[in-house]
N, C-alpha and C positions, 0 to 999 in steps of 0.2 A: 623781704627775706632777711633772716638773722645774719648779721655780719660778724666777722671775727678777724683778729690780727694776732699773729704769733711771731715772736722775735727771739733769736738766740745768738750768742756771740762766743767766740773763743780766740785766744791769742796763739798764733803760730810763729815759730822761730824761722821766719823767712821774710824776704822783702815783698811788698805788695804786688809788684809786677810778676813775680814768680807764682804767687798764689792765684792771682787773676788768670794767668795763662792756664793753670791747671783746671780751675773751675770753669773757665770759658770753653774748654775743650771737652765736649760731651763724651769723647772716647774714654775719659778717665772716670766717668760717673759710676760705672759698674764696680770700681774698686772701692768706693766709699759710700755707696748708696745705703741708707738705713733700711730700705724696703726690700731689697733683693735678698737679704739674709734669710727671710722666710721662704722665698721662692727663687733660688739661684738659677733655676732653669727657665724662668720667665723669658719670653721673647723680647729682646731689646733691639731696636733699630736706630741708627744714627745716620743723618744725611751725609752725603759724600764730603761736604764742607762742614766740619764739626764745630767750628769756633768763630762763626761770623753772624752778623745780624741775619735772621731768617733761618739759621740752623735749627734742626729739630731733633729731639731725643724722644722716642716713643717706646711704649711698653705694653705688653699684653700677657696676662696670666690668670690662673684660677683664683689666686689670693690677692695679687696686686691690682687686679682689674685691668682696665684699658684706659690709656690716656697718652698725652704728649705734652712736652714743654718746649717753647720756642724762644730763642734769643731775640729780644726786640730793641735793646740798646746796650752798647758796649763802650765803656770809657776806660781804656787800658789803665790798669793799676788802681782804679778808683771805684767803678760801679758796673754792675751787670743788672739789667732789668729784663724780666721774662714774663710770658703768659703761660700759665698752667691750665691745661684743658683736660677735664675728666669726662670719659664717655660711659664707663661702667665701673662700679655698680649703679651710679647715677650720674647725670650730666651736670657739670658745674664748671666755672672758671675761677681762677685766682691770679693775682699779681704776685710775683716772686722777685726778690731782689737780693743781691749780695753787695755789701759795701766793704771797702778795704781801707783801713786807716793805719798809717805807720805809728808805732809806739816803741818805747824803749826796748821791749822784749822781742820785737819783730813786727807783726801785723795783727791788728784786731779785725777779724772778719765777722760781719753781722749778717745773718740769714733771716729774711723776713718774708712772711706770707700774709696777704690780705685777700679775703674772699668772703663768700656768703654760703650758707647752707640752704638746701631746698626747704621750703616752708614746712613740709611735713616732718622734717628732722630738727625743728627748732629746739626741741628738748635736749638734743645731743650737742649743742654748740659748745657749752663749757667743757664737756668731756673731750670733744674733738680738739679744742685748743690745747688741752693738757697732753693728749696723745701725740699731736703734731709736734708740740714742744719737746716731748721726750724723743721723738724720731729725729728732730733737728739736733738735739744734744748728742745722740749716738752718731749721727752722720758727721758732725763737726769733729768729734773725737777721732773718727776714722780718717777724715781728711787731714787733720793735724799729723797723725802718725804716718800717713801716706807721703805727705810732703816732707816731713822731717827725717824719715827713715827709708822711704822708697817701698814700704810694704805695710800691710795691715794684718796683724796677728790675730785673726778672728775667723773661725770656721764653725758654722752651725750645721748640725745634722739631726734631722727629724728621725726619731727611733720608732716608738709605737706605744700603745697602751700595754702595760705589763704590771704584774703584781710586784709590790715592794714592801718590805717590812716583814715582821714587826721591827720597829726601830725605837731606841731610846737614846737620849743625849743629855748632856749637862753643859750649860753655857751661861752667858751674860745677856740679859735682856736690855735692849736699847731702843730709843726712838730718834728719828732724824728725818731730814728732808732728802730728796733724791740727790741733791748736790753734795750732801754731807756723807752719803752712805759709804763711800770708800774709806775715808779716814775713820768713820765711826766703827766700821767692821774691823779695821786694823787694830784700833784701840781695844775693841772687845776681845779679839783673839789674843792679844798680848796679855790681857788680864786673865783670860781663861787658862792660858798656858802656865802662868805663874801659880794659879790656884790648883790646877791639876797636880803640879809638882808638890805644892805644900800639903795637899790632902792625900797624895799617893794614889790618885785615881788611875785606873787602867786606861791606856791610850791606844789600845789595839782593837777598838770596836769597829773600825772600818773607815776612819778618816774624819775630816772636819766637815761641819754642816752649818748652814744658816736656815732658820725656819722663819717664814714671814707670817706673823700673827694677824696684823691689821694693816691694810693698805688703802690709802685715800689718794686715788690717782688725780682727782681734781686739784687737791692741795699738794700733791706729790710728797706725801708724808708716809713713813713706814715705821712699823713697830716689829722688831725681830729679835730672835735669840741666835747668837753665834757661839759655837762651841764644838765639842767633839762627841762622836758617837761612842756609846758604851756597849760592851758585850751584852748580848741578850740575857745572859745568866746573872748579870750584875744586879745586886739588890741592896748594896750598901748606901751610906749617906753621901750626898754630894756637897755637904757643907752649906755655904751661902750661895751656891750656884743655883740657877733655875733649871729645873728638870722638865723635859718634854718627851712624850712618847706617842707612838701611834701603832695600832695593830696592823696587820697586813691589809693593804688596800690596793685597788687598781689605780694606776696613775699614768698620765700621759707624760712620756719622757722625751726630752730634747737634750742633745749633748753639745757642749761648746768646747772647742780647743783653741787656746790662745790666751792673751792677756785678760786678767780679771776686769780691766776697764771696759771690756767689750761684752761681758756676760749678759748685759741688757739686750744684746742682739738675740740671744737664745730665748730670753723671756718674751720678747716681742714676737718671735717666730712661734713659740709655744702657744701663746694666746690667740694669734691669728689662725693657726692651723686648728686649734681646738674649737674656735668659733665656726670655722668652715665645716668641720666634721660634726658639729653640734654636740660636742662633749659637754656634759654638765659638771662644772668644776666647783669644788668646795670653796666657800668664801674665805676660810682661814686654814693655815697649815700647809701652804705650798712651800717647797724647800729646794735647796741646791746643795749637792754633796761635792766636795773637792777631793778628787781621787789621787792627787799627788801633792808633795810638799813644795810650796813655792820657794823655800830656802834652798832646795836641792834640785830644782827643775827649771829649765830655761823657759822664759815666758811663752815661747811658741808652742811648748809641749804641755802647758797646764791643762788639765782635764776637769771640766765641771759638768755635772749631770743635773739638769733642771727637771723637777717633778711637779706636775699638777694633779693632786689627788682628785679622783672623780667621785661624784655622789652615787 
């Protein structure tokens, strides 16, 4: 059977013992789980003793499937080892661990999964490693925020398939890895704002937008345009900016409220639900629209609409 290993780390501003206590307590997992974003109503069950060897966290849902994870070894402040058991959509097992290392900035937590795919899914091994890695990155970001602030500013809401457009925008085209996407977009928007002012372009077209042109999930590389929507009637020059437009299309919409760091939760939910509902998504031109100004809006109230145009 094809084997895989996935490992991701993050530094959290807290001592190892505190982070260990949080992760070892299965009652906290619903606060930072990267999978429940797509199906918050999934059934979750935790054993009466939630933080000891033999404690079990189980789940059941239409999107998340059926499975459970059990604590098998706990070394306070240092290591957690678990067995992950999937029952649906297919049966498999994996070993999961959390390691805690004190560093100058607090604690580096490393989340690892080692497992194997059913033989008939061997061709999906590379993609599964990438997707699990992205899930782990999202989960660690939420865990960090939960421990450092006591809350996670991220709410995902599945909307529906609806018509959107026609749209046109002007922006800056960039390529980057997933790890670089936040700074890359911030830099792009800073450049776009300056050029909009220099060129006297209208900024009342409906808000800021990022369009994803090419996405390589295996390599976790993205090519995108970040900029501002233009009024439908605008026909003037956009100078050296990149122009993008789309006619009216039907698109599957998912909304996210909260910090931009967690918008990936909405993208993950959108793709999971779209696959479940057998929507056929266009390979290029998915986009997100930011409905308020981050300079004038509290992080908890930031509104982002994610759109998957359908074929």
